[in-house]
N, C-alpha and C positions, 0 to 999 in steps of 0.2 A: 564466696559462700563457704560456710563451715558447718560441721556437725559435731556431736560428741566424739571424743577421741576414740578411734577404733583400736581394737585389740589385735596385735600382730604376734606371730610366733617369736619374733625377735625385733628389736628396735631398728636393726639395720634395714629391715624391709620397708620402713617408713619412707625411705628415700626412693622407693620404687613406684610410688603412686602420687598423683597430684591431689593431695589431701585438701589443699586450700580451695581448689575448684569445687570440691565436693563430689558426691556420687553422681554418676550420669544415669544410673538405672539399677535394676535389681535382677539377679539371675532367676530364671523361671524355666520350668519344664512341664510339658503337658503330655497327655496320652498320645496325641497325634504328633507332637513335636518333642520327643524326649531328648535330653542331653546325653552325650556319650563321652567317651574318653578322648574323642577327636575334636568335638565342637560343643559349644554351649549357646543357649539363647538368653536374652535379657530384654526386659522392656525399658524404654527410656522415660526418664522423669519429664514432667511437663515443662520444666525450665530449660531442658537441654535442646539446643537448636543447631549445634555445630557438628555433632558427630556424623561421620560419613564413611563410605567404603574406604578401606585401607587404613583407618585409624587403629591404633594399638591400645587395647584396654587391659585393665588388671582386675581380676575378680578376687576379692578378699573373702576367703572361705571362713567357715565357723572355727576351724582349727588354727586360724591366724596365718595360714600359708596363702600364697598368691598364685593364681593361674593366669598366665598371659594369653591373650588372643588377638587375632587380627580380624576386623569386621569385614565380612564377605557378603552380607546380605542385609537389607533393610526393608521391612514391610509394614504397611499401615492396615490396621483392622478396626472396623466399627461394629457396634452391636446392631447391625442390620441383617436380617435374614437373606435379603437379596437386593439387587439394584432397583427392582420395581417398587419395593416398599419405600425406598428413599425418594424415588420419583413421585410417588403418590403423596408422601408426607409434605412435599414442597408444592402443595396445591396443584398436583398433576403437572409438574414440570416448570414451575416458576422459580429459577435459581435465586431471585431477589427476595423470595419469601423467607421470613425469619421463623424458625421453629419455636414453639412454646417452651420446649425443654431441650437442653443440650444433649447431643448424641455422644455416647461414650466412644472414645477413640484411643487406640494405643499403637505406638510404633514399636515393633519388635525387631531386634537385631540378632544376627547369628554371627558368631566369631569362631574361627578355626583356631584350635589351641596351638600355641607356639611352644610352650613349656611351662614349668612351674618351679617354685622355690624348693619343693621337697622331692622333685623328680619322680613323683608317682603319677601314673596314668589313671586318674579317677574323674568321673563326671563332676561338673560344677553344679551345686544345688542352689540353695537360697543365699547366694553371695551378693555382697555389695559391689557394684561395678564402678571403677574409677578410670580416668585416663591414666595410662602408664606414663611415668615421668621419663626424662631422658635416661636416667640411671636404670629404670625398670626396663626400658627398651633394650638397653645394652645387655642387661641380664637375660632378657627373654631370648635374644638372638645369639647368646653365647659370646658376644663381643668382648666382655670383660676379660676373657682369658687371653686375648691377643692384641688388644688395642695398643698397649704401650710399646710392645716390642715388634709386632708384626702387622699392625693395622694400616692399610692404605685407604684413605678416604675416597669415596666415590660420589656421595651426594648426601641429602638430608631427608628425614621423614618429618613432615609437618603434621603434627597431631591436631585433633579437634580443639584442643585448648590453646592452640597457637604456638606451642613450644616446638623448637627445632631440635632434632636429634641427629648428629652426624652419623653416617653409616660407614663402617670400615670393612674392607675385605681383608681376609688373611692372605698376606703376600705369599705364603707357602702353598696356598691353593690357587692363587692368581698366576704366579710365575713358576711354581714348582718348588720342591719336588713332590709334595703331597698331591697336588692337582695342578692344572694349568689351563690356559686359553680362555678367551673372552669373546663372546659373540653377541651382536645386537641386530635386531631386525625391526622393520616397520616401514610404513608408507613413505616413499621418497618425498623430501621436502617438509614432512610433518613429524618425522619420528626422531629428529635430533641426533641421528647416528654419528655423523662426522664430528659434531660439536662435543658429544660425550667422549668420544675417543681422544680428541685433543685435550679435553679437561683431564681425562684419566692419565694420559701420558705425562702431563705436568704434575699430577698427583704422585705418580710413580717416581718421577725424577726427584721430587721434593722428599719423598719417603727415604730414598737412598742417601740423600744429602744430610738428612736430619738424624737418621737412626744409626747409632754407633756400631751396632752389631752388623749392619749391612753396608756401612759406608765404603768398605773396601771391595764390595762386590762390583765387578766390572760389567756394565750394562750398556747396550747400544740399541738403537731403534731404526728400523727400515720401514718406510711408508711408500706405498704405491699409489700414485695419483692417477686414477682411472677415468675421471670425468672433470671437465672444466678446469677451474682454478682452485678446487677444493683445498688442496694441501700445499699450495705454492707460496703462501705468505705467512708461514708459522713464525717468522721473525718480526712481524709487524704487530704492534699493540692493538688490541680490540678497543676502539673508541666507545663502544657501547658500555664498557665498564666504568666510564666517566659520566654516564648518563645521569642527569639530575631528575629526581623524582622517585616515586615509590618502587618502581621496578628496579631501577639502578641500585637503590639503597638495599633492596632485598637480596640481590645477587652479590653485592659487596659483603653483606652480612654472612652469606653462605661461605664465601671465600675465607672470611675471618673465622667462622665456626670450624671450618675444616683445616685451617692452618696451611692453606695453599696460597702462594703468592700469585696475584693476578698480573703476571708478567709474560711476555712472549718468550719463545724459545731461542736459545743460542746454540752454537756448534752445529749449524744447519749447513748441509751441502745438498744441492739439487742437481739432478742429472736428467738429461733428455736427449733423444736422438738428434742427429745432425739435420740442419735445414739451411740450404744455401741462399734462400731468398731473404734471410734476415741478417742484420749486421752482427747480432749476437751468435749467429750460426747454430742455433738450437731450435728444434720444433717444439716450442713451449709457449704458453700464454703469459709467461713472465719474461720480459725482455729488458732487464736492467743490468745485464752483465753478471748476475749472481748465479746463473745456471751453467753447469759444465756439460760438455757433450760426451756421449758414449756412442761408439761406432764399432760394429762387430764384423769379424772376418772369419776365416776358416776355423781357427782354434775354438772360437766361442760358438760357432754355428753347427759344427759337424755332428755333435751328439743329438742336438734338439731339432735339427732341420726337418727330419721326417714328420715331426709333430705339427708342422705348419700346413699339412695337406689333409684333405678328406681321404677316407679309405679307398674310394674309387679312383683317386688320383695317385695313391701311394700304396699299392698292394704288396704282397710278399715278393712278387717277381721284381718290382721296382726296387724294393729294399735290398734284394740280393745283388742287383746291378749296382746299387749305391755303395754297398760294402766293397765290391770289387773296385769301384772308382776311388774309394778311400785308400785302398792298398796302393793304387797308382800314385795318388797324391803323396803318400808317405815315402815313396821311393823316388819321386821326381822332384829335384830341387828347384826346377823352374816353375812349379806350381806352388808358389809361396803365398799367394793371396787370392782372394775371391775373384777379382777382375781377371787374373791369369787363368783361373779355373773356368770362368765363363768363356774366355777366348779359346781355351783348349776344347771345351765341349762343343762350341760352335763349329770349330774346324772338324772335329770328329763327326759331327752330324752331317757336315757337307760331304765328306768322303764316304759316309755310310750309305749314301743313296745308291751306290753300286754294290752293296754287300747285304747279306741277309742276317748276319750275326755280329755282335760286338762282345768280345771276350766270353762267348758262350751264351749270350742273351739275345733274344730276337730283336730285330730292328724296331719293332713296335714298342717293346718295353724300353729300349734305350732312348728312343725319341721322347717317350713320356718322361723319363728321368731328366733328359736334357731340358725339355720344356719347363719342367718344374723348377729346375735350378737357375736357369738363365733369366727367368722372369722375376726372381726374388728382389733384385735391387729396385725394380719398378713398383712391385707390390708393397714392399716395406722400405719406402724411401727414408733415408736417413739412419736406418738401423743396420742395413747390409751394405758393406763397402762396394763402391763401383768406381769406374774410371772418372766420372764427372765430380767426384768428391775429393777436394784437395787435402782434406784432413787425413792424418795418420790414424789408422784404426786404434781404438783404445777401449778398454773394458771399464766397467764400474769398479773403482778401486776398493773392493771389499777387504782386501788384505791390509789396507791402511786403517781399517775401522778401529776407533779408539773409544775408551770409556766416555760416555756422555754424548757421543756423536749421534746425530740424526741424519740419515740419508733419505732423501725424497727422490724416488725414481718416477719421473713423469712419463707415463705411457699412454696418456689419453689420446694422443694424435695417431697412434698406431692402429692398424687393422686388428680386429679381435684376436686373430690367430697370432699376430705379432705380440700382443699383450700377454697372451698365454705363454709364449715361448720365453719372454723376458722374465715373467713371474716364476716359471718353473725352474729355469736355469739359476736364477738368483736364490730361490728357496733352497735348492739342492746345495748350492755353494755355501749358504749360511749354515745348513745342517752339518756340512763338512767342517766348517770353522769351529762350531761349538764342540764337535766330537774331538777335534785336535787340540783343544785348549789345555793348557798346563797351569800349574800354580802361579806361574810368573808371566805367561804369555796368553793372548787371546781374550775372549770375553766370556764371562760366566753365564750371562743371559743376553739373548737377542730377541727383541719384540718385533714381530712383522705384522703390519696392518695392511689389509686390502679391502676395498669396498666392492660391491657387486660380487660377493663370494659365490653366489649361485652360478655365475658364469664360469668360474674356475673349478668348482667342486659340485657339479649338478647331481641331483638325486637320480636322474634317469639315464645316465650314460657313464661309460668307463673310459678314462683317458689316463695317460701317464702323469699328467699334471694332478689330476684328482688323486691318483695313487700316492704322489709325493705329499699332497696336503694331508691325506688320511694318515700316512706314515708319520708326518711331523706332529700331528695331534696325538697320535698313539704313543710316540716315544719322546715328544718334546719336553714333558715335565721332568724327565730324568736327565735329558741332555742340556736343557737350558734354552730351548727354542720355543717361544710362545707365539701363538697365532691370535691376533685380534682381527676378527672378521665382521663384516657388516653386509646386510642384504635386505631387500624389501620383504621377502617372504622366507621365513625359516624353513617352511615345508619344502622349498625348492632346492635346498642344499643336502648333501649326503648326510644321512642320519648319524654316521660314525663321527662326523665333525662336531655336531652339537652334543652327542652323547659323551664325547671326550672333553667337552668344554665345562670347566667347573663354575663358570660365571656366565649367566645368560641375561640379556636385557631385551624387553619388548616395548617398543614405542607404539604409537597409534597404528592400529592394524584394521584391515577391512573385515566385515562379517564373514565373507567366504573363507578367508584364511583362518579366522578364529573358530570356524565350524569344523575344522579338520581334526582328526584324532590326536595330532601333536599337542593340542591345547585342551584335551579332554579332562585333564587333572584340575583345571581352573574352574571355580564356580561361575555359573552363568552371569551373575550380576557383575562380577569382576571383568568378564569378557565384554560385557556391554559397555562398561566404563572404558576399557582399553580402546574401543572403537571411536571414542570421542576424546581421548587423551589430548590435552593441550601441549604445545611445544615445551620441552623442558621437563616433562613428566614421563616416567617409565616404570615398568614392572621389573623388579630385580629378583633373580633367582641365583643364590650363591650356595656352593657346596656346604658351607658351614651353617646355613640357615635352614630351619625345619619348615618354614613357610616362605613363599614369595612375599615381597614387600613393595608397595608403591612409593616411589621416591621422586625427588626433584634434584636438579643440579643447575649450576649457574651458566651464564655465558662462557664460552671458551676463552682462554687467556689471549689468544691471537685472533686477528680479524679473519672471519670466513672469507675464503678466496673470492666468492662471487660478490662480496660487498666491499672489497678493497677499493678505496678511493685514491687513485693515483694523483700525484702532484702534477701541475702543468708541465713541469720539466720532464717527468716520466712519460706523460701522454705524448708530448712532442717527440721525444726520443723514440717512442713506440711507433709513431706514424712513419718514421724513417726506416725502422727496422722490420716491421711486419704489418701487412694489411690487417690482420686480425687485431693487432694491438691498437690500431686506430679506432676500432669500434668500442674500446673501453671508455665510455663516457661517464662523467661524474653523475651520480644519481642523487636526486633531491628527496628529502624526507623519507629515506629508506627505513623500513622496519627490519629489526634484527631477524635473520633467518638461521635457524639451527640447521 
């Protein structure tokens, strides 16, 4: 469809609108619904059937300048005074009845203003409304200024005219120093959280390999696997990307548009606690010999051990006794490992039955301390060294971290308190690593990803781990430590974490969550759509964008852990190594799960 050539302030602006498609409507303003400098209304042409919420439109004003907007509301209005009149006109309630004359009907859209070509904040009047072209969308969101040298692709906008526009984040606001941190929330299994993070990590790696100005920037990635097999098969290709059909073609097209290779990751190292009942000797749902064990002893545990207990089990009196115990450990060469410490405390408890005090602490306090410590090897099997573990204690080798490395730390088998301790200790060590970096040694950027962030940084309680996370998000942009977090409900994590995150994504979310004050800035129609988002669709809010945008992204480049189909050899090997591995049966006709 075409019309007479429109007049623009400059011919350069012609590339900002889909002139070939023709206008989709006309700007309008009424006494009850006036346009403002923040939003404008327009009615749709009778031929336009594809425009929907989230589409990006361009209002061509009388002065030839363009105002860009994102559609946030659609309403249909008829020239009926009320529903009763319509009911009566259909022969008192016969929907099959044909009216003698057509009823006038108009669909009116509201668009929130993103920006304009003249940068003036003025209401839109009787403007012609077009779909914004990919070039117009880039201009509207300010991406033109950084795509070439700082743009990291995250997904695409599919406009009502069918055109795809790649969306780029500014790396300086994703990883620092201008801003940092990425957070995604949404209903488990429906919000595409892990898949988006996997795609994002591939995108970030590709950016650093392609971009000359950033190619020498040293970057590493640490991922915490907190549930199932989510992150255990990053090195396995996703077979869904070879899928024949419309869906497979569409996602391959997105990869091509974004310039990201649809390939699994390399330089992967996976770490998990010890497990004696498996041949691989790791407590992990991957049992093919690719997982390395980590086992902690006194040096790794001493600082974080108190965090494993509830306040009633570890009060100030127990802490004081623990500090005196550490003084003894430091002075006694025979207490070299955790099993020796357990033996020592067990003997001390035996002789204390005839005494009232231990180094100035009451017997009750000392017994509580001993009970807490000696039970750790059983409570955190495979993480805390004990007599029945033949392995030598070993830490996660973060000091060996090299550019391009991806460390996956599998903590899904640990008790929740054990997960928190591993996460806190690792996060603090990573912060120390980036602080100590020099021009020739260390890493410039470390990305840390953890799911179920609400468990580690809850909004309603204070812990040392939460303090470490808030500290990392507050200082990370300048240090080079970036947190990628995911959770079901953004309202359940500490507000400082989201406030310090320059990029936020929201997947499908429930009405109760969307009704909270955290989402008050979003139009009601947009929130209604978020409640029914399909997989692969998200609302993106980035520090460089004046408005949130609805986007899509493709299958991740690696197979999701819960859909990894093992070969017969791997399954047979798993049966011998671990009872859990025997349960990994090949699934037929599986649907891709984000």
